[in-house]
TORMARZA-793565 format. One record per residue (C-alpha): residue number from 1; residue in three letters; z, x, y. Coordinates in steps of 0.5 Angstrom, whole numbers. Layout:
% residues N
NUM,ala,Z,X,Y
...
END
This chain:
% residues 566
1,met,64,11,20
2,gln,71,9,19
3,val,76,14,20
4,arg,83,13,19
5,arg,90,14,25
6,arg,94,19,22
7,ser,101,15,26
8,asn,99,9,22
9,gly,94,9,17
10,gln,89,4,20
11,leu,82,5,20
12,val,78,5,25
13,thr,70,5,27
14,leu,66,9,31
15,asn,60,6,33
16,thr,56,9,38
17,glu,55,16,40
18,leu,56,17,48
19,gly,56,25,47
20,ser,55,31,44
21,gly,58,38,46
22,gly,59,45,42
23,glu,65,43,39
24,gly,64,36,37
25,lys,61,29,39
26,ile,64,23,42
27,tyr,65,16,40
28,ala,66,9,43
29,val,72,6,38
30,ala,69,-1,36
31,glu,78,-4,35
32,his,79,-1,42
33,ala,75,-1,48
34,ser,78,3,52
35,trp,79,9,48
36,val,73,14,45
37,ala,74,19,39
38,lys,72,26,39
39,ile,71,28,32
40,tyr,69,36,31
41,his,64,39,28
42,his,69,44,24
43,pro,75,42,23
44,thr,80,47,23
45,ala,88,46,21
46,glu,90,50,27
47,met,86,45,31
48,gly,90,38,28
49,glu,97,43,28
50,lys,95,44,35
51,leu,93,37,37
52,ala,99,33,32
53,ala,103,38,38
54,met,100,35,44
55,val,100,27,41
56,ala,108,28,40
57,his,108,31,47
58,pro,105,28,52
59,pro,105,30,60
60,glu,107,25,65
61,asp,101,22,67
62,pro,102,22,76
63,ser,98,16,76
64,ala,100,11,70
65,ala,103,6,75
66,glu,95,5,79
67,gly,93,3,71
68,his,88,9,72
69,val,88,17,67
70,ser,89,22,71
71,ile,90,26,64
72,ala,85,24,58
73,trp,91,27,53
74,pro,89,26,45
75,val,94,19,44
76,asp,92,20,36
77,leu,89,25,30
78,leu,84,22,26
79,glu,84,24,19
80,asn,79,24,13
81,arg,81,25,6
82,gly,89,27,10
83,lys,85,32,14
84,ala,85,33,21
85,ile,78,32,24
86,gly,79,30,30
87,phe,82,25,35
88,leu,83,19,40
89,met,83,19,47
90,pro,83,14,54
91,lys,77,12,56
92,val,75,14,63
93,ser,69,10,67
94,gln,66,9,73
95,val,67,17,74
96,arg,63,22,76
97,pro,63,29,76
98,leu,67,34,81
99,his,61,37,83
100,asp,58,31,85
101,phe,64,29,91
102,tyr,64,37,94
103,asn,57,39,93
104,pro,54,36,101
105,lys,47,35,97
106,thr,49,31,91
107,arg,55,27,96
108,arg,50,25,100
109,asp,45,23,95
110,arg,50,19,91
111,thr,57,17,95
112,pro,55,18,102
113,phe,60,15,105
114,phe,66,20,101
115,asn,68,22,107
116,tyr,73,29,109
117,leu,79,24,108
118,tyr,77,21,101
119,leu,76,30,99
120,his,82,31,102
121,arg,85,26,97
122,thr,82,29,91
123,ala,85,35,92
124,arg,91,32,92
125,asn,91,28,86
126,leu,87,34,82
127,ala,93,38,85
128,ala,98,33,82
129,ala,94,32,76
130,val,96,40,75
131,ser,103,40,77
132,ser,105,35,72
133,leu,102,39,66
134,his,105,45,68
135,ala,112,40,69
136,gly,111,39,61
137,gly,111,45,59
138,tyr,102,46,59
139,val,97,51,61
140,ile,90,49,62
141,gly,87,56,61
142,asp,80,54,63
143,val,79,51,71
144,asn,74,49,73
145,glu,70,44,76
146,ser,67,41,70
147,asn,73,39,67
148,ile,75,35,73
149,leu,72,27,73
150,val,72,23,80
151,ser,72,16,80
152,gln,69,13,88
153,thr,76,12,91
154,ala,79,19,89
155,leu,83,17,83
156,val,82,24,79
157,thr,81,25,71
158,leu,82,32,66
159,val,78,32,61
160,asp,77,37,55
161,thr,85,38,54
162,asp,85,39,47
163,ser,82,47,50
164,phe,88,48,54
165,gln,94,52,52
166,val,99,50,47
167,arg,106,52,46
168,val,110,50,40
169,gly,117,53,40
170,asp,115,61,38
171,arg,108,59,37
172,ile,102,59,42
173,tyr,96,55,41
174,pro,92,60,46
175,cys,86,57,51
176,pro,79,62,49
177,val,75,60,54
178,gly,74,61,62
179,lys,69,61,68
180,pro,69,68,71
181,glu,68,65,78
182,phe,76,61,77
183,thr,79,67,72
184,pro,83,70,76
185,pro,83,79,77
186,glu,88,80,72
187,leu,84,77,68
188,gln,77,78,69
189,gly,73,82,64
190,lys,78,80,58
191,thr,78,77,51
192,leu,81,71,53
193,arg,83,68,46
194,his,88,74,46
195,tyr,92,73,52
196,gln,98,68,53
197,arg,95,64,60
198,met,101,63,65
199,pro,102,57,70
200,glu,99,63,76
201,gln,93,63,73
202,asp,92,56,73
203,arg,94,56,81
204,phe,89,61,82
205,gly,83,56,79
206,leu,87,50,82
207,ala,86,54,89
208,val,79,55,88
209,leu,78,48,87
210,ile,81,46,93
211,phe,78,51,97
212,gln,70,48,95
213,ile,73,41,96
214,leu,75,42,103
215,met,69,47,105
216,glu,63,43,102
217,gly,63,47,96
218,thr,63,54,98
219,his,65,59,93
220,pro,72,62,97
221,phe,69,69,95
222,ala,62,68,97
223,gly,59,71,103
224,val,55,76,106
225,tyr,56,83,103
226,thr,55,88,107
227,gly,56,95,103
228,val,51,98,101
229,gly,47,97,95
230,asp,46,91,90
231,pro,51,85,92
232,pro,57,84,87
233,ser,57,79,83
234,ile,63,74,85
235,glu,67,75,79
236,ala,67,83,81
237,arg,69,81,87
238,ile,75,77,85
239,ala,77,82,81
240,ala,76,87,87
241,gly,80,81,92
242,his,75,81,96
243,phe,77,75,100
244,pro,71,74,105
245,tyr,77,69,109
246,gly,83,73,109
247,ser,86,79,113
248,arg,84,85,109
249,arg,78,88,111
250,val,72,87,105
251,pro,65,90,105
252,tyr,64,82,107
253,arg,63,76,112
254,pro,62,68,111
255,thr,57,66,110
256,pro,53,63,116
257,ile,52,57,113
258,ala,59,55,110
259,pro,63,51,115
260,asp,68,55,120
261,gly,74,56,115
262,arg,79,54,122
263,ile,77,47,120
264,leu,82,46,115
265,tyr,90,45,116
266,pro,93,51,119
267,glu,98,51,113
268,leu,93,49,108
269,arg,89,57,111
270,arg,95,60,109
271,leu,96,58,102
272,phe,90,60,101
273,leu,91,67,104
274,gln,98,66,100
275,cys,93,66,93
276,phe,88,70,94
277,asp,91,76,99
278,thr,98,76,97
279,gly,97,74,90
280,tyr,92,78,88
281,leu,97,84,89
282,asp,102,79,86
283,pro,100,73,82
284,ser,107,70,82
285,gln,106,69,90
286,arg,101,64,88
287,pro,103,56,91
288,asp,104,52,85
289,ala,101,46,85
290,gln,106,41,88
291,thr,106,46,94
292,trp,99,44,95
293,val,101,37,94
294,gln,105,36,99
295,ala,100,41,104
296,leu,95,36,103
297,glu,99,30,105
298,ala,101,33,112
299,ala,93,35,113
300,glu,91,27,111
301,gln,96,26,116
302,glu,93,30,122
303,leu,85,28,121
304,val,83,24,127
305,ile,77,19,126
306,cys,70,22,131
307,gln,68,17,137
308,lys,61,18,135
309,asn,61,17,128
310,pro,67,13,124
311,his,65,18,118
312,his,68,24,121
313,arg,74,26,119
314,tyr,77,32,123
315,asn,84,35,125
316,val,87,33,131
317,arg,89,40,133
318,gln,81,42,134
319,thr,79,41,140
320,arg,71,38,138
321,cys,69,35,131
322,pro,67,40,127
323,trp,62,36,123
324,cys,58,34,129
325,asp,57,41,131
326,arg,56,43,124
327,thr,50,36,123
328,gln,46,40,129
329,leu,46,47,125
330,leu,44,43,120
331,gly,38,41,124
332,gly,41,34,123
333,arg,43,32,116
334,asp,49,30,117
335,pro,55,32,112
336,phe,57,24,112
337,pro,52,20,115
338,thr,53,13,119
339,lys,52,8,115
340,glu,46,6,119
341,asp,43,14,116
342,val,43,11,109
343,asp,42,3,110
344,arg,36,4,105
345,phe,40,8,100
346,arg,43,1,100
347,thr,50,5,96
348,pro,56,0,97
349,pro,62,3,101
350,pro,67,6,97
351,gln,74,2,95
352,pro,80,2,99
353,leu,84,8,96
354,pro,90,7,92
355,arg,97,9,93
356,pro,97,17,91
357,pro,101,18,85
358,arg,107,21,84
359,val,109,28,83
360,pro,113,29,77
361,ile,118,36,78
362,ala,121,41,74
363,val,127,42,80
364,pro,129,37,85
365,val,125,37,92
366,arg,125,34,99
367,ser,122,27,96
368,thr,116,25,93
369,val,109,23,95
370,ala,109,17,100
371,thr,104,11,99
372,phe,99,11,105
373,pro,95,5,107
374,pro,87,4,106
375,ile,83,8,110
376,his,81,4,114
377,tyr,84,6,121
378,gln,83,4,128
379,thr,79,9,131
380,leu,83,14,135
381,pro,82,17,143
382,asn,77,23,143
383,tyr,82,30,144
384,ser,76,34,144
385,val,74,30,151
386,gly,74,36,157
387,gly,79,37,162
388,phe,81,31,167
389,trp,85,31,174
390,ser,90,25,173
391,gln,93,24,181
392,val,102,24,182
393,ala,104,17,186
394,gln,110,16,189
395,cys,114,10,193
396,lys,114,9,200
397,asn,121,7,199
398,asp,126,9,195
399,leu,126,8,186
400,leu,132,6,182
401,ala,133,9,176
402,gly,130,3,172
403,ser,122,5,176
404,val,123,11,174
405,val,124,10,167
406,leu,117,5,169
407,ala,114,9,172
408,ala,113,14,166
409,val,110,9,161
410,leu,105,8,167
411,ala,104,15,167
412,gly,100,14,160
413,val,96,8,163
414,val,94,12,169
415,tyr,92,19,164
416,trp,88,15,160
417,ser,84,11,165
418,ala,82,18,169
419,arg,81,21,162
420,ser,76,16,160
421,ala,73,16,167
422,ser,72,23,166
423,val,68,24,160
424,ser,61,24,163
425,ala,63,29,168
426,ser,66,33,163
427,arg,61,34,159
428,thr,57,37,165
429,ser,61,40,169
430,pro,66,46,168
431,ala,72,45,165
432,gln,78,43,169
433,pro,85,45,168
434,glu,89,40,165
435,val,95,37,170
436,ala,100,33,169
437,ala,100,25,172
438,ile,107,22,174
439,ser,107,15,178
440,thr,112,11,180
441,ile,111,3,181
442,pro,111,0,188
443,val,114,-6,191
444,ala,113,-12,190
445,thr,109,-13,196
446,glu,104,-7,196
447,pro,101,-7,190
448,thr,96,-1,190
449,leu,98,7,188
450,thr,98,12,193
451,ala,96,19,191
452,ile,99,24,194
453,ala,99,30,190
454,gln,97,34,183
455,leu,101,38,179
456,pro,95,43,175
457,gly,97,49,171
458,his,96,46,163
459,gly,91,49,160
460,asp,90,42,155
461,leu,92,36,153
462,val,98,33,157
463,arg,101,29,152
464,ala,109,29,155
465,ile,113,27,161
466,ala,119,26,164
467,val,123,25,170
468,ala,130,27,172
469,pro,135,22,173
470,asp,136,25,181
471,asn,128,24,182
472,gln,128,31,183
473,ser,124,34,177
474,val,119,33,173
475,ala,118,36,166
476,thr,111,36,163
477,ser,108,38,155
478,ser,102,40,153
479,lys,98,41,147
480,asp,97,49,150
481,gly,104,50,146
482,thr,108,49,153
483,thr,113,45,156
484,lys,114,46,164
485,leu,119,44,169
486,trp,117,42,176
487,his,120,41,183
488,leu,117,35,184
489,pro,118,34,193
490,thr,115,41,193
491,gln,110,40,188
492,lys,113,47,185
493,leu,113,51,178
494,asn,120,52,177
495,arg,119,54,170
496,ser,114,55,164
497,ile,117,54,157
498,glu,112,58,152
499,arg,111,56,144
500,ala,114,49,146
501,gly,109,44,145
502,val,112,37,144
503,gly,110,30,144
504,phe,116,27,147
505,leu,121,29,153
506,ala,127,27,156
507,phe,132,29,161
508,ser,139,28,160
509,ala,144,24,164
510,asp,146,30,168
511,gly,139,33,168
512,gln,141,40,165
513,gln,138,38,159
514,ile,131,37,157
515,val,130,35,150
516,gly,123,35,146
517,ser,120,32,139
518,thr,116,35,135
519,lys,114,33,127
520,thr,119,37,125
521,ala,125,38,129
522,ile,129,36,135
523,his,128,42,141
524,thr,133,42,146
525,trp,133,46,153
526,asn,137,49,159
527,val,134,47,165
528,ser,136,52,169
529,ser,134,57,164
530,gly,129,55,159
531,glu,133,57,154
532,leu,133,54,147
533,leu,140,50,146
534,asp,139,47,140
535,arg,133,46,135
536,ser,135,39,129
537,glu,130,40,123
538,ile,127,32,122
539,ala,122,31,118
540,phe,117,26,122
541,asp,110,23,120
542,arg,108,23,126
543,phe,112,25,134
544,pro,118,21,134
545,ala,120,18,141
546,ile,125,20,143
547,ser,130,18,150
548,thr,137,18,152
549,arg,142,14,154
550,pro,145,14,161
551,his,152,16,163
552,asn,153,19,156
553,ser,150,25,151
554,thr,147,20,146
555,leu,140,21,144
556,leu,136,15,141
557,val,130,18,136
558,gly,124,12,134
559,arg,121,14,127
560,leu,114,11,125
561,glu,118,6,120
562,gly,121,3,125
563,gln,128,6,125
564,leu,132,7,132
565,val,137,14,130
566,trp,141,17,134
END
C-alpha cells in the first residue's frame, strides 16, 4: 500500500503490519527503516487537524543528544486522496513495556540485572519526558504504564502520543480516555472527553508510576482494608484520598508483602505525601515533573552497594540492606538476583547507563541534570555493620600542630580497621554504642600506639573528627545527627549539639569555633555555647572536605570535581 506525505507529496510504501489496535494499524515504512506509520481505521477531519498542529509544534526531546527517542511524536501526516488517514512517527526498538521492569516477577525472568539504580534512572527519565511535554504546552491525559516503553539502559519512550491533549489557540483537542487507577480524585467517575485536562492531573499519574517503579509494582493506594464490608476498588480509594502511606487516618494499612516505604529517599517520601495527601485537597500542590527529576537525581546519588549482593542498591541512610531482608521475606526469591543465581538464563548484563537527558524547563532553575558515569561503581563499605569500640591513643611526648593533622588521618585508618575486625562479633553480640576514635603519631623510635581512653556516647557511625589547635578539645560527629565536644585530657563530654550531623569537621585557628560540612551547607558553631553562628548554603554531591588555615580565618572547601574553594 502506498500513501502520500503531506509535507512534500512523496509516496511512501507501507509493507509489513507490525501491530493493530482499536484505533488503527502500525506498518513498517519501506523507504525509511527508522519510521513507522499509523493508519486509522476510521480517520476524521478533527484528528487530521490535531495531528497537523502536533507536527507543526513538536516538543523538545530530552534524550535527542543520546540518539534516543523519548517521545514518539508525529513527524508527518499521511494522506489518501487529500484526506489525512494517519501519520509517520519514529520507530523504537529493543524496548519493553514499563510493567516488565517494575513487576518483580517479569523483571527477574526477562531483565534480572535491572537493579534499583536502573529503576531510579527509569523514573527520572520518565519525569524528564513528562517535563518536556508540559514545557511545550501539552498534557498527556491518559497517563498509564502501557503507554511507556523502556530500554535495558533505562531510557524511556512515550508512545500513543496522538491521544495527548493538544491546544491550538482557543481550540482544545481533548484526551478522551484514561485508566481509573492513574486518574486523579477530581476526575474519577467523569466522562473524560468533556474535560480539559491540566498538568497537575498528569502529575498525579506520574507520581503513581514513580511509586510503582520504586516500590516493586505496588500501587500507592493498594493496602489491606481494615473497615467493614467488602474492600473498595482502587479508584474508590483514590476518589476518597485514602493513601495508606500518608499522614491522615484511613481504613487501610500497607500490604505486608509490599516493600517498606522507608526504602525510599526521604525527599521522595515527602513528594509522595505532597501529591497524594496535600494534593488531594489542592491539586495545584502536586509536585511537577521537574521536581521529581531533581529528587530522583539526589536519590541516585545516595544509593550504595550491598556487600553481600552487588546487585542490591539502597539508600546510604539505611542501617542495613532492605533487599537482603526482602529476599528472606520472599522465601529466598531475590528481587535483584546475583549473576550466579541467573546464570542458567544466560541473560547478558545491562549496558552502561547513558548520560541523563537534559530537561527542558519553562522557567530558569538552579542547574540542569548532571552527567553520570556508568553504573559499575566500586563497592562501598557496608554501613549496616554493628557498633565498634575504637581506642584513643596519645604519644608520650608533646606533639606539634602538624602531628595533630596526621593524627586525624590515622584516626580514619584505626576506625576502619577496628570496624572490619568487629564484623563477626557484631552479628552475635549486643549492639554497643559508637565511640569516637582519635589517635596520634608516635615518635619514630616508638612506632606502636598506646591506648589510654575511650569516648563513648554516639549512637551511630562516627564519621568526622577534629582536634583543636591547643590539643585540649576534640569534636566528633556521627550519623546519629549530633556533634559532640570533648575535653581531651579528662575524656569528658563538654557539650552535645543536636541536629548537627556532618561529614567533616574543622576548628578555627583560635579554637573558639567549630565548622562542619553537609551536602547542602557549611555550618559554624560557637564551641563554648554550641550556638549556631552561621549557615552558608552550598550544594555538593558528597560531603565536602573542609579545613581551616592556621593563624587566619580562611576556610578551605574541597569539592567533588576537584576544585578547592574558600
